[in-house]
Every structure is written in C-alpha cells, then in structure tokens.
Residue, then its C-alpha position, 0 to 999 in steps of 0.5 A: m500500500i502507498e504510504g500516502y493513503a493513511i486513510i487505509r489505516e483508518a479503515a483497518h482500525e474501524a474493522a478492528d473496533a467493530a470486531e471488538t464490539a463482539l467481545e461484550g457478548l463473550r464477557e457477558g456469557r451470551v456467546q458460547d462457541e467460536e462459530a457464534f462469536t465469528g458470526q457476531m464479529i463479521g456481522a459487526i464489521e459488515d454493519r460498520f463498513r456498509n456505508l463507511r467513508t474514510k476521508g474520500v474513500s467509500w467502503t462496502a461490505m458483504v458476508l457470504t455463508a456456506h450451505q449447511r453441511s451434513a455430518q457425512e460431508t467434509e468439515f470446514g477447514a476455515d471459519l473465515m475467508g477474508v477478501l479485500q478489494i481496494d481501487l484507488p487512482d494510483f493503487s489497486v489490490r485484491k487479496g485475502f486470508l483464511a482463519q480458524a477460530k478458537l475460544m481461548e484465554p491466556g494460560q489455557y491449553v488446547a485439549p488433546a482431541d481438540r488439538e488434533r482437530l485444530l492441527g488438521q484444520c491448520e494443515r488444510m488452510l495452509t494447503h490453500s494459502p500461506d496467509s492462514f491464521v488462527f483467531l484467538y477469542g478471549r475476554r481480554g481481546i482478539f489475537v491472531v497467530p499464524a497457522i504455521s506457528v500453531l503446527g510447530l507448538a509444543r504440547h505443553l505450551s498455550l497458543h497464547d505463547l506464540y508471537k501474536r498480533r492484536i486484531a487492530r494490528f492484524f487488520e492494519e497489516h492486511f489493509e497495508s498489504f503486508i498480509g494477504d494472498r492474491r489467490i484468495f479473490a474472485p471477480d464475482i459472487r458466483s466465483l467467490k462462492a465456488l472459491q469458498e467451497q473449494m477452501a472449505a470456508r464457513c463464511v466469507l467477509i468481503l470488504k471493498g474500498g474506492m475513491e468517492g466519485i469514482p465508480q467501484k467495480t461491480d460484480 
C-alpha cells in the first residue's frame, strides 16, 4: 500500500473496533462457541463498513455463508475467508486470508482431541494459502497467530505463547498489504462462492474500498 493513503489505516482500525464490539457478548456469557462469536464479529464489521467513508474513500461490505453441511460431508477447514478489494487512482489490490477460530484465554491449553482437530484444520488452510491464521477469542481481546506457528507448538505450551498480533494490528497489516494472498479473490459472487467451497470456508467477509466519485467495480 502507498504510504500516502493513511486513510487505509483508518479503515483497518474501524474493522478492528467493530470486531471488538463482539467481545461484550463473550464477557457477558451470551456467546458460547467460536462459530457464534465469528458470526457476531463479521456481522459487526459488515454493519460498520456498509456505508463507511474514510476521508474520500467509500467502503462496502458483504458476508457470504456456506450451505449447511451434513455430518457425512467434509468439515470446514476455515471459519473465515477474508477478501479485500481496494481501487484507488494510483493503487489497486485484491487479496485475502483464511482463519480458524478458537475460544481461548491466556494460560489455557488446547485439549488433546481438540488439538488434533485444530492441527488438521491448520494443515488444510495452509494447503490453500500461506496467509492462514488462527483467531484467538478471549475476554481480554482478539489475537491472531499464524497457522504455521500453531503446527510447530509444543504440547505443553498455550497458543497464547506464540508471537501474536492484536486484531487492530492484524487488520492494519492486511489493509497495508503486508498480509494477504492474491489467490484468495474472485471477480464475482458466483466465483467467490465456488472459491469458498473449494477452501472449505464457513463464511466469507468481503470488504471493498474506492475513491468517492469514482465508480467501484461491480460484480
């Protein structure tokens, strides 16, 4: 991302701020599992970006959810596929990331059965993209660790012992193009749904930004 577009950082902080509004439900005990929290989190981001303006940049958002799978079908490899599209006069980018979610407070450990499942999910995400992560949801905040680091973690350590980013830092690096895989993008909704199915992602969060007065590309 071009340094002159500091407005992109502002949008990243809007995404992080919206994501953390979901923590209220977790702290009050109204959210009991990763799927519910992820749904609230991306719903909050979608609401925030639906009519967001950041110093001349107009944003839109959309959420896609996968069809309900039966017990016989392959389980989801990722809880979230994030897709970002930015079109500015002198810069454009299309990219995304994959993420698996885990409810975990600092000092907690992954149970042996859950550990094997998580490792399998990380392996599956990494077969699709190196830009794969695990989102750690806890009362103190949302933290992000690389999926490849999870695979190398010793059994006696917590996921919180890994190098991690707060969700604000993660979105900042994603929007500024330090994070993102250009293969995680499709030009229209039908193709995005096909990509979602291919990558076994439970839901997709699509964010688009473009200069006001310059029509954004439509799907």
